[in-house]
C-alpha positions in Angstrom: 129.5 8.3 132.9 128.8 10.3 129.8 130.5 9.9 126.5 133.3 12.4 125.6 132.2 14.2 122.4 135.5 15.6 121.3 135.6 19.1 122.9 136.5 20.5 126.3 134.5 23.7 126.3 131.4 25.1 124.6 130.4 28.7 124.7 126.6 28.6 124.3 126.1 26.1 121.4 129.5 26.7 119.8 132.4 24.4 120.6 135.8 25.9 121.2 138.1 24.5 118.5 140.7 22.1 120.1 143.1 23.3 117.4 143.4 26.6 119.3 144.7 24.8 122.4 148.3 24.1 123.3 147.9 20.6 124.9 151.5 20.0 126.0 151.2 21.7 129.4 149.2 24.0 131.6 145.7 22.8 130.9 144.6 22.1 134.4 141.3 21.3 136.1 140.1 21.3 139.7 136.5 20.0 139.4 133.9 20.1 142.1 136.1 21.9 144.5 134.8 22.0 148.1 135.1 25.0 150.3 136.1 24.3 153.9 134.3 26.7 156.3 135.6 25.3 159.5 137.8 22.5 160.8 137.9 21.4 164.5 140.1 18.8 166.1 139.0 17.1 169.3 141.8 17.5 171.9 141.1 14.1 173.5 140.6 11.7 170.5 142.3 13.9 167.9 139.3 13.3 165.6 139.1 15.9 162.9 135.7 17.3 161.9 135.3 19.5 158.8 132.4 21.7 157.9 132.2 22.5 154.2 130.0 24.8 152.2 127.0 23.6 150.3 127.7 23.2 146.6 131.0 22.9 144.7 132.7 25.0 142.1 135.0 24.1 139.3 138.1 25.9 138.2 140.1 25.1 135.1 142.5 26.8 132.8 143.2 26.4 129.1 146.5 27.3 127.4 146.0 28.6 123.9 148.7 28.3 121.2 150.0 31.4 119.4 147.1 33.0 117.5 146.8 35.7 114.9 144.5 38.7 115.4 142.0 37.1 113.0 142.0 33.8 115.0 141.7 35.8 118.3 138.8 37.7 116.9 137.1 34.4 115.9 137.7 33.2 119.5 136.1 36.3 121.0 133.1 35.9 118.6 132.7 32.3 119.9 132.9 33.5 123.5 130.3 36.2 122.9 127.7 33.5 122.1 127.4 32.8 125.8 128.1 36.2 127.4 125.8 36.8 130.3 127.4 40.0 131.8 130.2 41.9 130.2 130.8 43.9 133.4 131.2 40.7 135.4 133.0 38.8 132.6 130.4 36.1 133.2 129.8 33.4 130.5 127.5 30.4 130.4 129.9 27.5 129.6 129.5 23.8 129.0 132.7 22.0 130.0 134.1 18.5 130.4 134.2 17.6 134.2 137.4 15.5 134.6 136.2 14.1 138.0 132.6 13.0 137.1 133.5 12.3 133.5 130.6 14.2 132.1 129.7 17.5 130.6 128.3 20.3 132.9 126.8 23.7 132.3 127.7 26.5 134.6 128.0 30.3 134.6 131.8 31.0 134.8 134.0 34.0 135.5 136.9 34.5 133.1 139.6 36.8 134.7 141.6 39.3 132.7 143.9 37.8 130.1 147.4 39.2 129.3 148.3 39.1 125.6 151.9 39.3 124.4 152.5 40.3 120.8 155.1 38.1 119.1 155.2 39.6 115.7 153.5 42.4 113.8 153.2 42.3 110.0 151.6 44.6 107.4 148.1 43.1 107.9 148.3 40.9 111.0 149.5 40.6 114.6 150.7 37.3 116.0 150.1 36.7 119.7 152.1 34.4 122.0 150.4 31.6 123.8 148.2 32.7 126.7 146.2 31.1 129.5 142.5 31.6 130.0 141.1 30.8 133.5 137.6 29.7 134.2 136.1 30.0 137.7 132.6 28.6 138.3 130.0 30.8 140.0 128.0 27.8 141.3 127.8 24.0 141.1 127.4 23.0 137.4 124.4 21.0 136.2 125.0 17.8 134.2 124.1 18.1 130.5 124.2 15.6 127.6 126.9 17.5 125.9 
């Protein structure tokens, strides 16, 4: 078991500020998810046999608190530190694995995000809280954090 170092996600070498996250609900994690390829039940003994794919992927979501356009720009700058492919929305991410209790590095897909404007001022836009999903492309490798 690795020691938790105070952050949930790193984009490249830059930690995502926890102060940007809304921690009261919606921050979920499905680490090391197995994909079932086939399940067969023996008619006589009723024994169930499952065949799963090699490797495991992790999915998690983070809920962000309301952010201004300057804070959102800073978030995008942090994310761009680990951008692998803009077309595929693929980022190299280090994240806390809630099942293995360690940090893992993995290329992850971040689906489209819907932004809702709460307020517009003379020199700012305030966005409502939003959710960012992370879906692993492959099994993550354990890192020291």
